[in-house]
C-alpha positions as CSV (number, residue, x, y, z in Angstrom):
1,M,0.0,0.0,0.0
2,A,2.9,2.4,0.8
3,A,4.3,1.7,-2.6
4,A,1.0,2.4,-4.3
5,S,0.6,5.8,-2.5
6,S,4.0,7.0,-4.0
7,K,2.8,6.5,-7.5
8,Y,2.1,9.5,-9.7
9,K,-0.8,10.4,-12.0
10,L,0.0,10.5,-15.7
11,V,-1.5,13.3,-17.7
12,I,-1.3,13.1,-21.5
13,V,-1.6,16.2,-23.6
14,E,-0.9,16.9,-27.3
15,S,2.1,19.2,-27.4
16,P,5.4,19.5,-25.5
17,A,4.8,23.2,-24.9
18,K,1.4,22.4,-23.3
19,A,3.0,19.6,-21.3
20,K,5.6,22.0,-20.0
21,T,3.1,24.6,-18.9
22,I,0.6,22.1,-17.3
23,G,3.4,20.3,-15.5
24,K,4.3,23.5,-13.7
25,F,0.7,24.0,-12.6
26,L,0.2,20.4,-11.3
27,G,3.5,20.0,-9.5
28,R,4.5,16.9,-7.5
29,G,2.3,13.8,-7.8
30,Y,1.8,14.3,-11.5
31,K,3.8,13.6,-14.7
32,V,2.7,15.2,-17.9
33,E,3.6,13.7,-21.3
34,A,3.0,14.9,-24.8
35,C,1.7,12.5,-27.6
36,N,2.5,15.1,-30.3
37,G,-1.0,15.2,-31.8
38,H,-2.5,12.1,-33.4
39,V,-0.8,8.8,-32.7
40,R,-2.9,6.6,-35.0
41,D,-4.4,7.3,-38.4
42,L,-5.4,5.6,-41.7
43,P,-2.4,4.3,-43.6
44,K,-0.9,6.7,-46.2
45,S,-0.1,4.0,-48.7
46,Q,-3.7,2.6,-49.1
47,L,-7.3,3.4,-48.6
48,G,-7.5,2.1,-45.1
49,V,-11.3,1.9,-45.1
50,D,-13.1,-1.5,-45.6
51,I,-16.0,-0.5,-47.8
52,D,-17.5,-4.0,-47.7
53,Q,-17.4,-4.1,-43.9
54,N,-19.6,-1.1,-43.1
55,F,-16.7,1.4,-43.9
56,E,-14.7,0.3,-40.9
57,P,-11.4,2.2,-40.7
58,R,-8.1,0.4,-40.3
59,Y,-5.9,2.5,-38.0
60,I,-2.1,2.1,-37.8
61,T,0.5,3.9,-35.7
62,I,1.7,7.0,-37.4
63,R,5.3,6.9,-38.5
64,G,7.5,8.5,-35.9
65,R,5.1,8.1,-33.1
66,G,6.3,4.6,-32.1
67,E,9.0,5.9,-29.7
68,I,6.6,8.4,-28.2
69,L,4.0,5.6,-27.5
70,D,6.7,3.4,-26.0
71,R,7.6,6.2,-23.6
72,I,3.9,6.8,-22.7
73,R,3.3,3.1,-22.2
74,K,6.3,2.9,-19.8
75,E,5.1,5.9,-17.8
76,A,1.5,4.5,-17.8
77,R,2.7,1.3,-16.2
78,G,4.2,3.2,-13.3
79,A,1.2,5.5,-12.8
80,S,-1.7,5.1,-10.4
81,K,-4.0,6.7,-13.0
82,V,-3.9,7.9,-16.6
83,I,-5.7,11.1,-17.4
84,L,-6.3,12.0,-21.1
85,A,-6.2,15.8,-21.4
86,T,-6.2,16.4,-25.2
87,D,-7.9,19.4,-26.9
88,P,-11.6,20.0,-26.2
89,D,-12.9,19.3,-29.7
90,R,-13.6,16.4,-32.1
91,E,-9.9,15.8,-33.0
92,G,-8.9,16.0,-29.3
93,E,-11.6,13.5,-28.3
94,A,-10.5,11.1,-31.1
95,I,-6.8,11.3,-29.9
96,S,-7.9,10.5,-26.4
97,W,-10.0,7.5,-27.7
98,H,-7.0,6.2,-29.6
99,L,-4.8,6.6,-26.6
100,A,-7.3,4.8,-24.5
101,N,-7.3,1.9,-26.9
102,I,-3.5,1.7,-27.0
103,L,-3.2,1.9,-23.2
104,K,-6.2,-0.5,-22.6
105,I,-8.1,2.1,-20.7
106,D,-11.9,1.7,-20.6
107,P,-13.2,4.7,-22.5
108,E,-16.4,4.7,-20.4
109,S,-14.3,5.2,-17.2
110,N,-13.6,8.7,-15.9
111,C,-10.3,9.0,-17.8
112,R,-10.9,12.2,-19.7
113,V,-10.6,15.9,-18.7
114,E,-10.9,19.0,-20.7
115,F,-10.2,22.7,-20.2
116,N,-10.8,25.8,-22.2
117,E,-7.6,27.6,-21.1
118,I,-4.2,26.6,-19.8
119,T,-4.1,28.4,-16.4
120,A,-3.5,27.0,-13.0
121,P,-7.2,27.4,-11.8
122,A,-8.6,25.9,-15.0
123,I,-6.3,22.9,-15.0
124,K,-6.8,22.1,-11.3
125,A,-10.6,22.5,-11.7
126,A,-10.6,20.1,-14.7
127,M,-8.7,17.5,-12.7
128,K,-11.6,17.4,-10.2
129,K,-14.1,16.7,-13.0
130,P,-13.0,13.7,-15.0
131,R,-15.5,12.2,-17.4
132,P,-15.8,9.3,-19.8
133,I,-14.7,9.8,-23.4
134,D,-17.5,11.2,-25.5
135,L,-18.0,8.5,-28.1
136,Q,-20.5,10.6,-30.1
137,L,-17.8,13.2,-30.6
138,V,-15.3,10.4,-31.6
139,D,-17.8,9.0,-34.1
140,A,-18.3,12.4,-35.7
141,Q,-14.5,12.6,-36.1
142,Q,-14.3,9.1,-37.5
143,A,-17.1,9.9,-40.0
144,R,-15.3,13.1,-41.2
145,R,-11.9,11.2,-41.5
146,V,-13.5,8.3,-43.5
147,L,-15.4,10.7,-45.8
148,D,-12.3,12.8,-46.4
149,R,-10.3,9.6,-47.1
150,L,-12.9,8.2,-49.5
151,V,-12.9,11.5,-51.5
152,G,-9.2,12.0,-51.5
153,Y,-8.1,8.4,-52.2
154,K,-10.7,7.8,-54.9
155,I,-10.5,11.0,-56.9
156,S,-6.9,12.0,-56.4
157,P,-5.4,9.0,-58.4
158,L,-7.8,9.8,-61.2
159,L,-6.4,13.4,-61.3
160,W,-2.9,12.0,-61.4
161,V,-3.7,9.8,-64.4
162,K,-5.8,12.3,-66.3
163,V,-4.1,15.6,-65.4
164,R,-0.9,15.7,-63.4
165,K,0.8,13.9,-60.6
166,G,0.7,15.4,-57.1
167,L,-2.9,16.8,-57.4
168,S,-5.6,16.2,-54.9
169,A,-9.3,16.5,-54.3
170,G,-11.0,17.0,-51.0
171,R,-14.5,17.4,-49.6
172,V,-13.8,20.9,-48.4
173,Q,-10.8,22.0,-50.5
174,S,-12.6,21.3,-53.8
175,V,-15.6,23.4,-52.7
176,A,-13.4,26.2,-51.6
177,T,-11.5,26.1,-55.0
178,R,-14.8,26.1,-56.8
179,M,-16.0,29.2,-54.9
180,I,-12.9,31.1,-56.1
181,V,-13.3,29.8,-59.7
182,D,-17.0,30.8,-59.7
183,R,-16.2,34.2,-58.4
184,E,-13.6,34.7,-61.2
185,A,-16.3,33.7,-63.7
186,E,-18.7,36.3,-62.3
187,I,-16.0,38.9,-62.7
188,D,-15.2,37.9,-66.3
189,A,-18.9,37.9,-67.2
190,F,-19.6,41.3,-65.6
191,I,-20.5,44.2,-67.9
192,P,-19.8,47.6,-66.4
193,Q,-22.4,50.3,-66.5
194,E,-21.5,54.0,-66.7
195,Y,-22.9,56.4,-64.1
196,W,-22.0,59.8,-62.8
197,T,-22.2,61.4,-59.4
198,L,-22.7,65.1,-58.9
199,T,-21.3,66.8,-55.8
200,A,-22.1,70.4,-55.1
201,N,-20.5,73.0,-52.9
202,F,-23.0,75.2,-51.1
203,T,-22.7,78.3,-48.9
204,D,-25.0,80.6,-47.0
205,G,-22.3,83.2,-46.7
206,S,-20.9,82.1,-43.3
207,Q,-20.4,78.3,-43.7
208,K,-19.8,75.8,-46.5
209,F,-20.9,72.2,-47.0
210,T,-21.3,69.7,-49.8
211,A,-24.3,67.7,-50.9
212,K,-25.0,65.1,-53.6
213,Y,-27.4,65.3,-56.4
214,V,-30.4,62.9,-56.0
215,G,-32.7,63.9,-58.9
216,S,-35.2,66.3,-60.4
217,G,-38.4,67.0,-58.6
218,D,-39.5,64.2,-56.3
219,E,-37.9,61.4,-58.4
220,K,-34.4,60.0,-58.1
221,T,-32.6,60.5,-61.4
222,D,-29.6,58.5,-62.6
223,I,-26.9,60.4,-64.5
224,T,-25.5,58.0,-67.2
225,S,-23.6,60.2,-69.5
226,A,-21.1,63.1,-69.6
227,A,-23.6,65.2,-71.6
228,Q,-26.3,64.9,-68.8
229,A,-23.7,65.9,-66.2
230,K,-22.5,68.9,-68.3
231,A,-26.1,70.1,-68.9
232,L,-26.9,70.0,-65.2
233,R,-23.7,71.8,-64.3
234,E,-24.4,74.6,-66.7
235,K,-28.0,74.9,-65.4
236,L,-27.5,74.7,-61.7
237,V,-24.3,76.5,-60.7
238,D,-24.9,79.9,-59.0
239,Q,-28.6,79.0,-58.5
240,K,-30.3,79.6,-55.1
241,F,-31.5,76.6,-53.2
242,S,-33.7,76.3,-50.1
243,I,-33.3,73.9,-47.2
244,T,-36.5,71.8,-47.6
245,S,-36.0,69.2,-44.9
246,I,-33.8,68.6,-41.8
247,K,-33.7,65.4,-39.8
248,T,-31.6,65.1,-36.8
249,G,-31.1,62.0,-34.8
250,E,-28.8,59.8,-32.8
251,R,-27.1,56.7,-34.0
252,R,-25.7,54.0,-31.6
253,K,-23.0,51.7,-32.8
254,N,-22.7,48.5,-30.7
255,P,-19.4,46.7,-30.0
256,Q,-18.6,43.4,-31.8
257,P,-18.6,40.2,-29.8
258,P,-15.3,38.6,-28.8
259,F,-13.5,36.5,-31.4
260,T,-14.5,33.2,-32.9
261,T,-11.9,31.4,-34.9
262,S,-13.3,32.7,-38.2
263,N,-13.6,36.3,-36.9
264,L,-10.0,36.2,-35.6
265,Q,-8.6,34.9,-38.9
266,Q,-10.5,37.6,-40.9
267,E,-9.5,40.4,-38.6
268,A,-5.8,39.3,-38.5
269,V,-5.8,39.3,-42.3
270,R,-7.3,42.8,-42.5
271,K,-5.5,44.5,-39.6
272,L,-2.2,42.6,-39.3
273,S,-1.8,41.2,-42.9
274,F,-1.4,37.7,-41.4
275,T,-2.3,34.6,-43.4
276,T,-4.8,32.4,-41.8
277,K,-2.1,29.8,-41.3
278,K,0.2,32.3,-39.5
279,T,-2.7,33.5,-37.3
280,M,-3.4,30.0,-36.1
281,Q,0.3,29.2,-35.5
282,I,0.7,32.3,-33.3
283,A,-2.6,31.7,-31.6
284,Q,-1.5,28.2,-30.7
285,M,1.6,29.5,-29.0
286,L,-0.4,32.0,-27.0
287,Y,-2.8,29.3,-26.0
288,E,-0.2,26.7,-25.0
289,G,1.9,29.0,-22.9
290,V,4.5,31.7,-23.1
291,D,7.2,32.5,-20.6
292,I,6.1,35.8,-19.1
293,E,8.7,37.8,-17.1
294,G,8.1,37.5,-13.4
295,E,5.2,35.0,-13.9
296,G,6.7,31.9,-15.5
297,T,4.9,30.0,-18.3
298,V,1.3,31.3,-18.8
299,G,-1.4,30.4,-21.3
300,L,-2.4,33.8,-22.4
301,I,-5.6,33.0,-24.4
302,S,-8.4,30.5,-24.3
303,Y,-8.9,27.6,-26.7
304,I,-8.5,28.8,-30.3
305,R,-10.9,26.6,-32.3
306,T,-14.4,27.8,-31.5
307,D,-17.5,29.2,-33.2
308,S,-19.0,30.5,-30.0
309,T,-19.2,34.2,-28.9
310,R,-20.1,33.1,-25.3
311,L,-18.0,34.3,-22.4
312,S,-18.0,32.5,-19.0
313,D,-19.3,34.3,-15.9
314,E,-15.8,34.6,-14.6
315,A,-14.5,36.2,-17.9
316,L,-17.5,38.6,-17.9
317,T,-16.8,39.7,-14.4
318,A,-13.0,40.1,-15.0
319,A,-13.7,42.3,-18.1
320,R,-16.2,44.5,-16.2
321,D,-13.9,44.9,-13.2
322,Y,-11.0,46.0,-15.5
323,I,-13.2,48.5,-17.4
324,S,-14.6,49.8,-14.1
325,A,-11.1,50.3,-12.8
326,N,-9.5,51.8,-15.9
327,F,-12.3,53.8,-17.7
328,A,-14.9,56.3,-16.7
329,P,-18.3,54.9,-15.4
330,E,-20.1,55.7,-18.6
331,Y,-18.0,53.1,-20.5
332,L,-19.4,50.2,-18.5
333,P,-23.0,49.0,-19.3
334,E,-25.4,48.3,-16.5
335,T,-25.5,44.6,-17.4
336,P,-23.0,42.4,-19.3
337,N,-23.3,42.4,-23.1
338,I,-24.5,38.9,-24.3
339,Y,-24.1,38.0,-27.9
340,K,-26.1,35.6,-30.0
341,G,-24.1,33.0,-31.8
342,R,-24.6,32.3,-35.5
343,K,-26.9,29.5,-36.7
344,N,-25.4,26.0,-36.5
345,A,-22.7,27.2,-34.1
346,Q,-21.6,24.3,-31.9
347,D,-20.9,26.5,-28.9
348,A,-18.8,23.8,-27.2
349,H,-16.3,26.4,-25.9
350,E,-16.1,30.0,-25.1
351,A,-15.1,32.7,-27.5
352,I,-11.3,33.4,-27.9
353,R,-10.3,35.7,-25.0
354,P,-7.4,36.5,-22.7
355,T,-7.1,34.2,-19.7
356,H,-6.2,37.0,-17.4
357,A,-7.6,40.5,-17.8
358,L,-4.8,41.8,-15.7
359,F,-2.2,40.6,-18.3
360,S,-2.6,43.7,-20.5
361,P,-0.8,43.7,-23.8
362,E,1.6,46.4,-22.6
363,K,2.4,44.4,-19.4
364,V,3.5,41.3,-21.3
365,K,4.9,43.0,-24.4
366,V,8.5,42.5,-23.3
367,S,8.0,38.7,-23.1
368,L,6.4,38.4,-26.6
369,T,7.6,38.5,-30.1
370,R,6.4,41.3,-32.3
371,D,3.8,39.1,-34.0
372,Q,2.7,37.5,-30.7
373,Y,2.1,40.9,-29.2
374,R,0.1,42.2,-32.1
375,L,-2.2,39.2,-32.2
376,Y,-2.6,39.1,-28.4
377,K,-3.4,42.8,-28.4
378,L,-6.1,42.2,-31.1
379,I,-7.7,39.5,-29.0
380,Y,-7.4,41.4,-25.7
381,D,-8.8,44.7,-27.0
382,R,-11.7,43.0,-28.8
383,Y,-12.6,41.1,-25.6
384,L,-12.7,44.2,-23.4
385,A,-14.4,46.3,-26.0
386,S,-17.2,43.6,-26.3
387,Q,-18.2,44.5,-22.7
388,M,-18.2,48.3,-23.1
389,T,-21.0,50.7,-24.0
390,P,-22.0,51.7,-27.6
391,A,-20.5,54.6,-29.4
392,V,-23.0,57.4,-29.9
393,Y,-23.1,59.7,-33.0
394,D,-25.2,62.8,-33.8
395,T,-26.7,62.4,-37.3
396,L,-28.0,65.0,-39.7
397,A,-29.9,64.5,-43.0
398,V,-30.5,67.7,-45.0
399,E,-32.4,68.0,-48.3
400,L,-32.1,71.0,-50.6
401,G,-34.2,72.0,-53.6
402,S,-34.4,74.5,-56.3
403,G,-37.4,73.5,-58.2
404,E,-35.2,71.8,-60.9
405,A,-33.0,69.7,-58.8
406,Q,-32.8,68.0,-55.4
407,F,-29.6,67.5,-53.3
408,R,-29.0,65.6,-50.1
409,F,-26.4,65.8,-47.4
410,G,-26.0,63.2,-44.7
411,G,-23.4,63.3,-41.9
412,M,-22.6,62.1,-38.5
413,K,-20.3,63.2,-35.7
414,K,-19.2,61.2,-32.7
415,K,-20.3,62.6,-29.4
416,F,-19.4,59.6,-27.2
417,A,-16.6,57.2,-28.0
418,G,-17.9,54.2,-26.1
419,F,-16.1,51.0,-27.0
420,T,-14.3,52.7,-30.0
421,V,-11.9,54.3,-27.4
422,L,-10.3,50.8,-27.4
423,Y,-11.2,48.9,-30.6
424,E,-13.0,49.2,-33.9
425,E,-13.5,46.3,-36.3
426,S,-12.0,46.8,-39.7
427,Q,-14.1,46.4,-42.8
428,D,-13.5,45.1,-46.3
429,E,-15.4,48.2,-47.6
430,P,-14.5,51.8,-46.5
431,A,-16.4,52.8,-43.3
432,E,-18.7,55.8,-43.2
433,K,-16.6,58.8,-42.2
434,E,-17.4,61.5,-39.6
435,S,-18.0,65.0,-40.8
436,N,-18.7,68.5,-39.5
437,L,-22.4,69.1,-39.3
438,P,-23.6,72.5,-40.7
439,K,-26.0,74.6,-38.7
440,V,-29.0,75.2,-40.9
441,Q,-32.8,75.6,-40.6
442,V,-35.7,74.7,-43.0
443,G,-36.2,77.7,-45.3
444,D,-32.6,78.9,-45.3
445,Q,-31.3,80.1,-48.6
446,V,-28.0,78.7,-49.9
447,T,-26.1,79.2,-53.1
448,M,-24.5,76.5,-55.2
449,K,-20.9,77.7,-55.9
450,E,-19.5,74.6,-57.6
451,L,-20.7,71.4,-59.1
452,D,-18.3,68.5,-59.6
453,A,-19.2,65.7,-61.9
454,E,-17.3,62.4,-61.5
455,Q,-17.6,59.4,-63.9
456,H,-17.9,55.9,-62.5
457,F,-18.5,52.4,-63.7
458,T,-20.3,49.7,-61.7
459,Q,-17.8,47.2,-60.3
460,P,-17.8,43.5,-60.5
461,P,-17.8,41.5,-57.3
462,A,-14.4,41.6,-55.6
463,R,-12.1,38.6,-55.7
464,Y,-11.9,36.6,-52.5
465,T,-9.2,37.4,-50.0
466,E,-8.3,34.9,-47.2
467,A,-10.6,37.0,-44.9
468,S,-13.6,37.1,-47.2
469,L,-13.2,33.4,-48.2
470,V,-13.2,32.4,-44.5
471,R,-16.3,34.5,-43.9
472,A,-18.1,33.0,-47.0
473,M,-17.2,29.4,-45.9
474,E,-18.5,30.1,-42.5
475,E,-21.7,31.6,-43.8
476,K,-22.3,28.8,-46.2
477,G,-21.5,26.1,-43.6
478,I,-18.4,24.8,-45.4
479,G,-15.9,23.3,-43.0
480,R,-15.4,24.1,-39.4
481,P,-13.1,26.5,-37.4
482,S,-10.3,23.9,-37.4
483,T,-10.4,23.5,-41.2
484,Y,-10.4,27.0,-42.6
485,A,-6.7,27.7,-42.5
486,P,-5.6,24.2,-43.6
487,T,-8.0,24.3,-46.6
488,I,-6.6,27.7,-47.8
489,T,-3.0,26.4,-47.3
490,T,-3.8,23.3,-49.3
491,I,-5.3,24.9,-52.4
492,L,-2.4,27.4,-52.5
493,A,0.1,24.6,-52.2
494,R,-1.6,22.5,-54.9
495,G,-1.4,25.4,-57.3
496,Y,-5.2,25.6,-57.7
497,V,-5.1,29.2,-56.5
498,A,-2.5,31.9,-56.5
499,R,-2.2,35.0,-54.3
500,E,-2.1,38.3,-56.1
501,N,-1.5,41.0,-53.5
502,K,-4.2,39.9,-51.1
503,A,-6.6,38.4,-53.6
504,L,-7.0,34.7,-54.2
505,V,-7.0,34.0,-58.0
506,P,-7.7,30.7,-59.6
507,T,-4.9,29.3,-61.8
508,E,-5.4,27.6,-65.1
509,L,-4.9,24.3,-63.3
510,G,-7.5,25.2,-60.6
511,Q,-9.9,26.1,-63.3
512,L,-9.3,22.9,-65.2
513,V,-9.6,20.6,-62.1
514,T,-12.7,22.4,-60.9
515,D,-14.4,22.1,-64.3
516,M,-13.5,18.4,-64.3
517,M,-14.9,17.9,-60.8
518,T,-18.1,19.9,-61.6
519,E,-18.8,17.7,-64.6
520,N,-18.0,14.4,-63.0
521,F,-18.5,14.8,-59.3
522,K,-21.2,17.5,-59.0
523,S,-22.1,16.7,-55.4
524,I,-18.5,16.9,-54.2
525,V,-18.1,20.5,-55.3
526,D,-21.7,21.5,-54.5
527,V,-21.8,24.1,-51.7
528,Q,-25.2,23.1,-50.4
529,F,-24.4,19.4,-50.5
530,T,-21.2,20.0,-48.5
531,A,-23.0,22.1,-46.0
532,D,-25.7,19.4,-45.5
533,M,-22.9,16.9,-45.0
534,E,-21.5,19.1,-42.2
535,E,-24.9,19.1,-40.6
536,D,-25.0,15.3,-40.8
537,L,-21.7,15.2,-38.9
538,D,-23.2,17.6,-36.3
539,T,-26.1,15.2,-35.8
540,I,-23.7,12.3,-35.1
541,E,-22.0,14.5,-32.4
542,E,-25.2,15.9,-30.9
543,E,-27.8,13.2,-31.4
544,G,-25.7,10.0,-31.7
545,K,-26.7,9.3,-35.3
546,D,-25.0,6.1,-36.7
547,W,-21.9,7.4,-38.5
548,H,-21.8,4.4,-40.8
549,K,-25.2,5.3,-42.2
550,V,-24.0,8.9,-42.9
551,V,-21.0,7.6,-44.8
552,K,-23.1,5.1,-46.7
553,K,-25.6,7.8,-47.7
554,F,-22.7,9.7,-49.2
555,Y,-20.7,6.8,-50.7
556,D,-23.4,4.9,-52.7
557,P,-24.1,7.7,-55.3
558,F,-20.4,8.7,-55.1
559,A,-19.3,5.2,-56.3
560,V,-21.6,5.5,-59.3
561,Q,-20.1,8.9,-60.2
562,L,-16.6,7.5,-59.8
563,A,-17.2,4.6,-62.1
564,Q,-18.6,6.9,-64.8
565,A,-15.8,9.4,-64.4
566,E,-13.1,6.7,-64.8
567,R,-14.7,5.8,-68.2
568,N,-15.5,9.3,-69.4
569,I,-12.7,11.6,-68.4
570,E,-10.1,12.0,-71.1
571,K,-6.5,12.8,-70.4
572,V,-5.7,16.6,-70.6
573,E,-2.4,18.3,-70.9
574,V,-1.7,21.3,-68.7
575,K,1.0,23.5,-70.2
576,D,3.4,25.3,-67.9
577,E,3.2,29.1,-68.0
578,V,6.3,30.5,-69.7
579,S,8.1,33.4,-68.1
580,D,10.3,36.1,-69.7
581,V,13.4,34.8,-67.9
582,K,16.1,32.9,-69.7
583,C,17.7,29.9,-68.1
584,D,21.3,31.0,-67.4
585,K,22.5,27.4,-68.0
586,C,20.9,26.3,-71.3
587,G,19.2,29.4,-72.6
588,A,15.6,28.1,-72.6
589,M,12.7,30.3,-71.4
590,M,12.0,29.3,-67.8
591,V,8.5,28.2,-66.7
592,Y,6.5,28.8,-63.5
593,K,6.2,25.8,-61.2
594,M,4.5,25.4,-57.8
595,G,6.5,24.0,-54.9
596,R,5.9,23.5,-51.2
597,F,7.1,27.1,-50.6
598,G,5.1,28.7,-53.4
599,R,5.8,29.5,-57.1
600,F,9.3,29.4,-58.5
601,L,11.0,29.3,-61.9
602,A,12.3,26.1,-63.4
603,C,14.0,25.1,-66.7
604,P,11.6,23.3,-69.1
605,N,14.4,21.0,-70.2
606,F,14.2,19.0,-66.9
607,P,15.8,16.5,-66.3
608,E,18.6,17.4,-68.7
609,C,18.7,20.8,-67.1
610,R,17.8,21.1,-63.4
611,N,18.2,24.8,-63.0
612,T,15.7,26.6,-60.8
613,M,15.4,30.3,-59.7
614,P,13.3,32.1,-57.1
615,I,10.7,34.6,-58.4
616,V,12.1,38.1,-57.6
617,R,9.7,40.8,-56.6
618,T,10.7,44.5,-56.8
619,I,9.0,47.7,-55.8
620,D,8.8,51.1,-57.4
621,A,11.7,52.7,-55.4
622,H,15.5,52.7,-55.4
623,C,18.1,52.0,-52.8
624,P,18.9,55.2,-51.0
625,K,22.6,54.1,-50.6
626,C,23.5,52.9,-54.1
627,G,20.5,53.5,-56.3
628,G,19.9,49.8,-57.1
629,A,16.5,48.1,-57.2
630,I,14.7,47.3,-54.0
631,L,13.8,43.6,-53.7
632,V,10.9,42.2,-51.5
633,R,12.4,39.5,-49.3
634,N,11.2,37.2,-46.5
635,T,12.8,36.1,-43.3
636,K,12.9,32.4,-42.4
637,R,9.8,33.1,-40.3
638,G,8.0,34.6,-43.3
639,R,8.2,38.3,-42.3
640,V,8.5,40.7,-45.2
641,F,11.5,43.1,-45.4
642,Y,13.2,45.1,-48.2
643,G,16.7,44.9,-49.3
644,C,19.0,46.2,-52.1
645,E,19.6,44.0,-55.2
646,H,23.4,44.5,-54.8
647,Y,23.6,42.7,-51.4
648,P,26.1,41.9,-50.0
649,E,28.1,44.8,-51.6
650,C,25.3,47.1,-50.4
651,D,23.8,46.3,-47.0
652,F,20.7,48.4,-47.2
653,T,17.6,46.7,-45.6
654,S,14.3,48.0,-44.1
655,W,11.3,46.5,-42.4
656,D,9.2,49.4,-43.9
657,M,8.7,49.9,-47.7
658,P,11.2,52.5,-49.0
659,V,9.9,55.3,-51.3
660,D,11.9,57.5,-53.6
661,D,10.9,60.7,-51.9
662,R,13.4,62.5,-49.7
663,C,12.4,64.3,-46.4
664,P,11.6,67.9,-47.3
665,V,13.0,69.0,-43.9
666,C,16.3,67.1,-43.5
667,G,16.8,65.3,-46.9
668,S,16.8,61.8,-45.4
669,P,15.2,58.7,-47.0
670,M,11.5,58.1,-46.4
671,V,9.4,55.0,-46.0
672,L,5.7,54.2,-46.4
673,K,3.5,54.0,-43.3
674,R,-0.2,53.3,-43.1
675,D,-2.7,53.6,-40.3
676,R,-5.4,51.1,-41.3
677,K,-7.7,52.1,-38.5
678,K,-7.8,55.7,-39.7
679,D,-7.3,54.7,-43.3
680,V,-4.4,57.2,-43.6
681,T,-1.1,56.7,-45.5
682,W,2.0,58.8,-45.2
683,H,5.7,59.0,-46.0
684,L,7.8,59.0,-42.8
685,C,11.4,60.3,-42.5
686,T,13.8,57.6,-41.3
687,N,16.0,60.1,-39.4
688,E,15.3,59.4,-35.8
689,T,15.8,63.1,-34.8
690,C,13.5,64.3,-37.5
691,K,10.6,61.9,-38.1
692,H,8.8,64.3,-40.4
693,R,5.9,62.8,-42.2
694,V,3.9,63.8,-45.3
695,E,0.4,62.4,-45.8
696,V,-0.2,60.9,-49.2
697,E,-3.4,59.9,-51.0
698,N,-2.1,56.8,-52.9
699,P,0.5,54.5,-51.4
700,A,3.4,53.6,-53.7
701,A,2.7,49.9,-53.4
702,E,0.8,47.3,-51.4
703,E,3.7,44.9,-51.0
704,A,4.0,45.4,-47.3
705,E,0.4,44.1,-46.9
């Protein structure tokens, strides 16, 4: 009995970083080991699903995990109890289930704990509430894995034979690619329509303001030609107008909820220019634990894969206490702000939030990398702002008439900042700007002094960015929080999609494969079908629906489509895009290829000539030291910087984009800076003692984004 009492409890988590953090919290009496993610999976070399035996999967130990499992088995034999503490989602539950099978633990015993954040109180509380493994959650994961394997392993070889080796199809990736292809088709088919806007400058002698033309008489009139615009300008300038209507009001702008996975990825793209992959990598570090000066290892944020906007009572209280202590009373609402989740949200975990309100971004900044700090600040500020009062604006709508034309002015002015003192969500479209509100009364006479006519054309729908694609996938029910980033990474890596500045553009290959999939596997690339399949997976998790029946419902028509496709699809040749760069070894014009790190140039005479070159990007500026071209480069961690083409002879580098302008005050080189929140761009002097800046309307380039 004495020997038994000296035994430890073994806790198994996924990552070494998490193991390190949790081990410090639990202390003596516990050992914490990492399994390094999934330990068993379907074999890579074969289908691994027995279609004839009710789609039973055949799992094997993942290559490289054997030594890890040997170590865990050894530690388990010496432990008084084994506790499975993997992530609180489908994948985490499945990992625990596999570990339970390997270690011969009864999955219906209280062997499983879960926690939403890696803090000492959360970990210790979880240890007091062990539960059985949730087999419905495991079944939902198994169904997803089997479905993905059936699609990937049945269609991908067909693509290799008919198109090119190395291609792949997938239940989610193929739909995402189709969405991008379809958007490009909409853009190509779009026929722009001409229209004109008329903006007039008015004065009553003491003040000036602008208003837009809305029509003649009581009807809205569209201006569709230069001749119409010119005729109105000649008729209306210097005419007297009367103020016919004034509406004043108050507009309240409510704060946004704390982040879901999707919202975080979108906002990080817009505000920080992070890819979805980079966002999740950094968020994972913040979740698993960071060494904070004076505090040790701390998990700074809650679990990062969630579609919930919910906050725990403790998190709500902490936010309200912080706001009360650091802001005036009017910034704290009487009761907590509660947000409705979107339809079909699983709500298994809280929103993404800081684990400690007292760990302000500035307090922990010294312990974080630049990118960790920027993402943490985004999460922290959004969390606090979600529990603040609305911003309040005075609004004014003024109508002016002359008998021949009607003009309208609308404006707003902030009178109380509310949550915007801390955070404002960025938008894909320009936000409505504040303006000075003129003091006028109904009946006042004003004179039109100028009338500016501006030609426009209707615009096609915008190409998807990573942010807008994630939003569209979420709205349509395609994938789940854990799949958005990997999906985008995959379609870029396969060469189906290319990134142009921030836009996602289908390649010729992506177009060809999508057309082939649409013709032969209509359901696989159908948005609604895929969304319905996601709902079926949810019913397995929530209602215990038999996962084998869900798979069979999908597979039976899929097998018919597959047999037809194998007979009907003809082999196609995809020609490589030829560049304007000559191979410096054999003289052939090099072609664009897609590798694991993106596009590069390769000699078409492979394998006789194996020459390859990186694709060099330049900007419209010159080196301030030697006058050479400025190249856009990347650090090993992917951060963009700018350097001279003559390196190492010239050592000029800059994190900020150089511009050719020189400082008008001291003559030093200048760089491009942009405040996205205020939508302001300027050139900044690099002389630390000067720092003069000049606001500019159009940035020299968007490479830094």
